[in-house]
C-alpha positions as CSV (number, residue, x, y, z in Angstrom):
1,M,96.1,120.0,46.3
2,K,94.7,116.5,45.8
3,R,96.8,115.3,48.7
4,N,95.3,118.0,51.0
5,I,91.8,117.1,49.9
6,L,92.5,113.4,50.5
7,A,93.9,114.1,53.9
8,A,90.9,116.2,54.9
9,L,88.5,113.5,53.7
10,C,90.4,110.8,55.7
11,L,90.2,112.9,58.9
12,S,86.6,113.6,58.3
13,S,85.9,109.9,57.9
14,A,87.8,109.0,61.1
15,T,85.8,111.6,63.0
16,G,82.6,110.3,61.7
17,W,83.6,106.7,62.5
18,C,84.5,107.6,66.1
19,T,81.3,109.5,66.6
20,D,79.2,106.7,65.2
21,L,80.9,104.1,67.4
22,L,81.2,106.0,70.7
23,Q,78.0,108.0,70.8
24,P,75.7,105.0,71.4
25,A,78.0,103.9,74.3
26,A,77.8,107.5,75.8
27,D,73.9,107.4,75.4
28,L,73.8,104.1,77.4
29,L,75.6,105.8,80.4
30,Q,72.8,108.2,81.2
31,G,69.0,108.1,81.7
32,D,66.4,108.9,84.2
33,W,68.4,106.9,86.8
34,G,71.3,109.4,86.6
35,R,74.6,109.5,84.7
36,I,77.8,107.5,84.8
37,R,80.9,109.5,84.0
38,A,84.1,107.7,82.7
39,D,87.4,109.1,81.7
40,V,90.5,107.0,80.5
41,R,93.8,108.8,79.6
42,Y,97.0,107.1,78.6
43,R,100.1,109.3,78.6
44,Y,103.8,108.8,77.9
45,E,106.1,111.5,79.2
46,Y,109.8,111.8,78.6
47,V,112.1,114.2,80.5
48,D,115.8,114.9,79.9
49,E,117.4,117.4,82.2
50,E,121.1,118.5,82.1
51,G,122.9,117.3,85.2
52,D,123.2,114.1,87.1
53,K,119.5,113.1,86.9
54,Q,118.7,110.0,84.7
55,E,116.1,110.5,82.0
56,A,112.5,110.0,83.0
57,H,110.2,107.6,81.0
58,A,106.7,107.7,82.5
59,S,104.0,105.4,80.9
60,T,100.8,105.8,82.9
61,M,97.0,105.2,82.6
62,R,94.6,107.3,84.4
63,L,90.9,106.2,85.1
64,R,88.1,108.2,86.5
65,L,84.7,106.7,87.2
66,G,81.8,108.6,88.7
67,Y,78.1,108.5,89.3
68,L,75.8,111.5,89.3
69,T,72.3,111.1,90.7
70,P,69.2,112.6,89.2
71,K,67.9,115.8,91.0
72,F,65.4,115.2,93.8
73,R,63.8,118.4,95.2
74,G,66.8,120.4,94.2
75,F,69.4,118.0,95.7
76,Q,72.0,116.1,93.7
77,V,74.9,113.8,94.7
78,Y,78.0,113.0,92.8
79,G,80.9,110.6,93.7
80,E,84.0,109.8,91.7
81,M,87.0,107.6,92.1
82,E,90.3,108.2,90.4
83,G,93.4,106.0,89.8
84,N,96.7,106.3,88.0
85,W,98.7,103.1,87.2
86,V,102.2,102.7,85.8
87,L,102.4,100.6,82.7
88,G,105.7,98.8,82.4
89,R,108.7,99.8,84.4
90,E,108.6,102.7,86.8
91,R,111.5,104.8,85.3
92,Y,110.7,108.2,86.7
93,N,110.6,110.1,90.0
94,S,106.9,110.5,90.9
95,L,107.8,112.3,94.2
96,R,106.2,109.3,95.9
97,N,108.3,106.4,94.7
98,H,111.7,107.4,96.1
99,K,113.4,107.2,92.6
100,I,115.3,110.3,93.2
101,E,118.0,109.4,90.7
102,R,115.6,110.1,87.9
103,A,113.9,113.3,86.6
104,I,110.5,114.2,88.0
105,V,107.1,113.3,86.5
106,A,104.6,114.2,89.2
107,D,102.2,111.3,88.4
108,P,102.3,108.8,91.2
109,Q,100.6,105.4,91.1
110,E,97.7,105.9,93.5
111,T,93.9,105.4,93.8
112,E,91.8,108.0,95.6
113,L,88.4,109.5,96.1
114,N,88.5,112.5,93.7
115,Q,85.1,114.0,94.2
116,A,82.2,113.4,96.6
117,W,79.7,116.2,96.9
118,L,76.1,117.2,97.6
119,S,74.5,120.1,95.8
120,Y,71.3,122.1,96.2
121,T,69.6,124.2,93.5
122,G,66.1,124.6,95.0
123,I,66.4,128.4,95.2
124,E,66.4,130.0,91.7
125,G,69.8,131.5,90.9
126,I,71.6,129.9,93.8
127,T,73.7,126.7,93.8
128,V,75.2,125.4,97.0
129,K,77.7,122.5,96.9
130,V,79.3,120.8,99.9
131,G,82.1,118.2,99.8
132,R,85.1,117.3,97.8
133,Q,84.8,119.1,94.4
134,R,86.5,120.7,91.5
135,I,86.8,124.5,91.6
136,V,88.1,126.6,88.7
137,H,88.2,130.4,88.5
138,D,88.8,132.2,85.2
139,D,91.7,130.6,83.2
140,H,93.1,128.6,86.2
141,R,95.8,131.2,87.0
142,F,94.9,131.5,90.7
143,I,92.5,128.7,91.4
144,G,92.4,125.5,89.2
145,N,92.2,121.7,89.1
146,V,95.7,121.1,87.6
147,G,93.9,118.9,85.0
148,W,97.1,118.4,83.1
149,R,98.5,116.0,85.7
150,Q,97.0,112.4,85.9
151,L,95.7,113.0,89.4
152,E,93.9,116.3,89.5
153,Q,93.6,118.8,92.4
154,T,90.2,119.0,94.1
155,F,89.1,120.7,97.3
156,D,87.1,119.8,100.4
157,A,84.9,122.9,100.5
158,V,81.5,124.5,100.6
159,T,80.8,126.7,97.6
160,V,77.9,129.1,96.8
161,R,77.2,130.4,93.3
162,N,74.9,133.4,93.1
163,E,73.4,134.4,89.7
164,L,70.6,136.5,90.9
165,L,72.0,139.9,89.7
166,P,71.8,140.7,85.9
167,D,75.0,139.8,84.0
168,A,76.8,139.0,87.2
169,V,78.0,135.8,89.0
170,I,79.2,135.8,92.6
171,E,81.1,132.8,93.7
172,A,82.1,132.3,97.3
173,A,83.9,129.3,98.8
174,F,85.4,128.1,102.0
175,L,88.1,125.5,101.8
176,W,89.4,123.3,104.6
177,H,91.4,120.7,102.6
178,V,93.2,120.5,99.3
179,R,93.6,117.1,97.7
180,G,96.8,117.5,95.7
181,I,98.2,116.0,92.6
182,L,100.4,113.7,94.6
183,S,97.3,112.2,96.3
184,N,98.1,114.1,99.4
185,T,95.8,116.1,101.7
186,I,96.8,119.6,102.7
187,D,95.0,121.4,105.6
188,M,93.9,125.0,105.3
189,T,91.3,127.5,106.4
190,S,90.7,129.6,103.3
191,P,87.8,131.7,102.1
192,L,87.6,132.6,98.3
193,L,85.5,135.3,96.6
194,H,85.2,135.7,92.9
195,I,82.8,138.2,91.1
196,T,82.3,138.2,87.3
197,Y,80.4,140.9,85.3
198,T,79.5,140.1,81.7
199,G,77.4,143.2,80.8
200,L,80.2,145.1,79.2
201,P,80.2,145.3,75.3
202,F,83.8,144.3,74.7
203,G,84.5,141.6,77.3
204,K,84.1,140.6,80.9
205,I,85.5,142.0,84.1
206,A,86.3,139.9,87.2
207,A,87.4,140.9,90.7
208,Y,88.7,138.4,93.3
209,G,90.0,138.0,96.8
210,Y,91.8,134.9,98.1
211,W,92.7,134.4,101.7
212,L,94.8,131.3,101.9
213,D,95.7,130.1,105.4
214,Y,97.9,127.0,105.5
215,D,97.4,126.1,109.2
216,D,98.6,122.5,109.6
217,R,101.2,122.8,112.4
218,K,102.6,119.4,111.4
219,D,103.7,120.9,108.1
220,S,104.8,124.4,109.1
221,A,106.9,124.7,105.9
222,N,103.7,125.5,104.1
223,F,103.1,128.6,106.3
224,T,105.0,130.6,103.8
225,L,102.2,129.9,101.3
226,S,99.7,131.7,103.5
227,T,98.8,134.8,101.5
228,Q,96.1,137.4,100.9
229,T,95.5,138.3,97.3
230,Y,93.3,140.9,95.7
231,G,92.9,141.4,92.0
232,I,91.0,142.5,89.0
233,R,91.1,141.3,85.3
234,F,89.5,142.3,82.1
235,A,89.5,140.0,79.1
236,G,87.6,139.8,75.8
237,S,87.6,140.1,72.0
238,H,86.1,142.4,69.5
239,P,85.9,142.4,65.6
240,V,88.4,144.7,63.9
241,I,87.0,144.0,60.5
242,D,84.6,141.3,59.2
243,T,87.3,138.6,59.1
244,V,89.7,139.8,61.9
245,K,89.0,139.7,65.6
246,G,91.1,141.6,68.2
247,L,92.0,139.8,71.5
248,Y,93.0,141.5,74.8
249,H,93.6,140.7,78.5
250,L,94.6,143.1,81.3
251,E,95.1,141.9,84.9
252,Y,96.6,143.2,88.1
253,A,96.8,141.6,91.6
254,R,98.4,142.6,94.9
255,Q,99.6,139.9,97.3
256,M,100.7,140.2,101.0
257,D,101.6,137.9,103.8
258,Y,98.7,136.4,105.8
259,Q,98.1,134.6,109.2
260,R,101.0,132.3,110.1
261,N,103.3,133.3,107.3
262,P,106.6,134.2,109.0
263,K,107.6,136.6,106.3
264,D,106.6,140.2,105.8
265,F,106.2,141.1,102.1
266,A,104.0,142.8,99.5
267,T,104.2,141.7,95.9
268,D,102.4,142.5,92.6
269,Y,101.2,140.5,89.5
270,Y,100.7,142.0,86.0
271,R,99.5,140.4,82.8
272,F,98.9,142.2,79.5
273,M,98.0,140.4,76.3
274,A,97.0,141.6,72.8
275,G,96.3,139.4,69.8
276,L,94.6,139.0,66.5
277,S,92.6,136.0,65.1
278,A,91.6,135.5,61.4
279,Y,91.2,132.6,59.0
280,G,92.0,129.9,61.6
281,V,95.2,131.6,62.8
282,T,95.6,133.3,66.2
283,I,98.7,135.3,67.2
284,K,99.1,136.6,70.7
285,G,101.7,138.6,72.5
286,T,101.8,138.6,76.3
287,V,103.9,140.1,79.2
288,E,103.4,138.5,82.6
289,N,105.3,139.7,85.6
290,L,105.4,138.2,89.1
291,T,107.4,140.4,91.5
292,A,109.2,139.6,94.6
293,D,109.8,141.4,97.9
294,H,112.4,140.5,100.6
295,G,113.1,137.4,98.7
296,Q,109.5,136.2,98.6
297,G,108.0,135.8,95.1
298,F,104.4,136.2,94.2
299,A,102.8,132.8,95.0
300,M,100.0,130.9,93.3
301,P,99.9,127.5,95.1
302,L,96.3,126.6,94.0
303,A,96.8,127.5,90.3
304,T,97.1,125.1,87.3
305,L,100.7,126.2,86.9
306,H,101.7,124.0,83.9
307,A,99.5,126.2,81.7
308,F,101.7,129.3,82.4
309,Q,105.3,130.2,82.2
310,G,106.4,127.4,79.9
311,W,105.5,123.7,79.7
312,A,108.9,122.7,81.0
313,D,107.6,123.7,84.5
314,K,110.8,125.7,85.5
315,F,108.9,128.4,87.3
316,L,106.4,126.5,89.5
317,R,107.7,128.7,92.3
318,T,108.6,132.3,91.7
319,P,112.3,133.1,92.1
320,R,113.5,135.4,94.9
321,N,114.0,138.2,92.3
322,G,110.6,137.6,90.6
323,V,110.0,136.6,87.0
324,R,109.0,138.5,83.9
325,D,107.7,136.2,81.1
326,V,107.5,137.8,77.6
327,Y,105.9,135.3,75.2
328,A,104.4,134.9,71.8
329,T,101.8,132.3,70.8
330,V,100.7,131.2,67.3
331,T,97.9,128.8,66.8
332,F,96.8,127.2,63.5
333,D,93.6,125.2,62.7
334,L,94.6,122.4,60.3
335,W,91.9,120.0,59.0
336,G,90.3,119.7,62.4
337,A,93.6,119.6,64.3
338,K,95.1,122.5,66.2
339,L,98.8,123.3,66.1
340,M,100.3,125.7,68.7
341,G,103.8,127.2,69.0
342,V,105.0,129.3,71.9
343,Y,108.3,131.2,72.6
344,H,109.1,132.5,76.1
345,D,111.8,134.9,77.2
346,F,112.3,134.7,81.0
347,R,114.0,137.4,83.0
348,D,113.9,138.8,86.6
349,E,111.0,141.2,87.4
350,N,113.0,144.2,86.2
351,G,114.3,142.6,83.0
352,N,117.9,143.0,84.0
353,E,118.9,139.3,84.7
354,R,118.1,136.7,82.0
355,Y,116.9,133.4,83.2
356,G,116.5,131.5,80.0
357,E,114.2,130.9,77.0
358,E,111.7,128.2,76.1
359,Y,110.3,126.8,72.8
360,D,107.0,124.9,73.1
361,A,104.9,123.1,70.5
362,Q,101.6,121.2,70.7
363,L,99.3,119.3,68.2
364,T,95.9,118.3,69.3
365,R,93.0,116.6,67.5
366,N,89.5,115.6,68.7
367,F,87.6,112.8,67.0
368,G,84.0,113.4,67.8
369,D,83.0,114.3,71.3
370,H,84.7,111.5,73.2
371,L,88.2,110.8,71.8
372,S,91.3,113.1,71.6
373,V,95.0,112.8,70.9
374,L,97.9,115.0,71.8
375,L,101.5,115.4,71.0
376,K,103.5,118.0,72.9
377,Y,107.1,119.2,73.2
378,A,109.0,121.7,75.4
379,Y,112.6,122.8,75.5
380,Y,114.0,125.2,78.1
381,N,117.3,126.7,77.2
382,A,118.9,127.9,80.6
383,K,120.8,131.2,80.6
384,G,121.1,131.9,84.3
385,F,118.4,130.0,86.0
386,S,117.9,126.2,86.4
387,T,119.1,123.7,83.8
388,D,118.5,122.9,80.1
389,T,115.5,120.6,79.9
390,Q,113.6,118.8,77.1
391,K,110.1,117.2,77.6
392,V,108.0,115.1,75.2
393,W,104.4,113.9,75.6
394,G,102.1,111.6,73.7
395,Q,98.6,111.2,74.9
396,V,95.3,109.5,74.0
397,A,92.1,110.2,76.0
398,L,88.6,108.8,76.0
399,H,85.8,110.6,77.8
400,F,82.2,109.9,78.5
């Protein structure tokens, strides 16, 4: 008991020390003249795949530096550069460095313009933004910034956010470029529509439509990613008793071929989650099913895929027979840190063919508002799909 108290006191002291040291620096970065945003993240990633690929050892440092102007008659401008650098030897396949003998870690050494946008908020309840920007819908399952990778995904787009209706948000966007995690630019002509309603007593409901048209004739392989998707989701929580909270998520989407896609298909997406949270412990059980039709699996090319279907990243593309992921998640709050464990069972969409299983674990700790550390592990045990894979991460991040 004494050891536990001592550990808690030490962590509390460390948090206070970091806050006292870093907060004055954060205060200096903003004022009437605008705001400077800075983000530094060091990561070590280790990958060991069964087969003929050598192990990957990726030691990288990511820096983002941006400036946000003050508002002037409703207008505001933001610009941000982003760079990722390899520290030490480059012993991994970044998908840009031609080291194909090693396992993949998709964090190339590049410097790029990450964001550059102009916004207007001069009409009450309306926000218009034009330029390269970050776009995230819901929990990143369909539209996200892939923030896990060192170089994030952003979009050249115009977006309109409408909050005029009570308890409702309507978000419309038109994309003409995607700036990917490999510092590559992908052409498209893609409108997005997302509507959220929060006036329900037990959660919020969202409806969405995504019309993704990959139209670069120089890269016709991407035509198969051209899809039209329509979906609806309901997610929320509600007290069961004073100390116990129930959690739930229901979602369905339908996807079909669109524009230049040479394939003819119609696929479905389902996700059902139920859970309980009490005394710093959260337990969830989830079934997520991405179906396939004529060998074409349900596609989510603009999602933050790493957050779903296992951290070993074995299902970044849906197999030709679909994928059903049944998984359980347990999260503990421990002296200011958060420990998470996840077990996945992967099968084809009907549950007849077993692909494999995965064990994931993660420990995170924030020290004040600006410093965080992470330790993470993933082990994919192949049964009929892909190969056995282990991944380990260690990360320190500083954000202002």
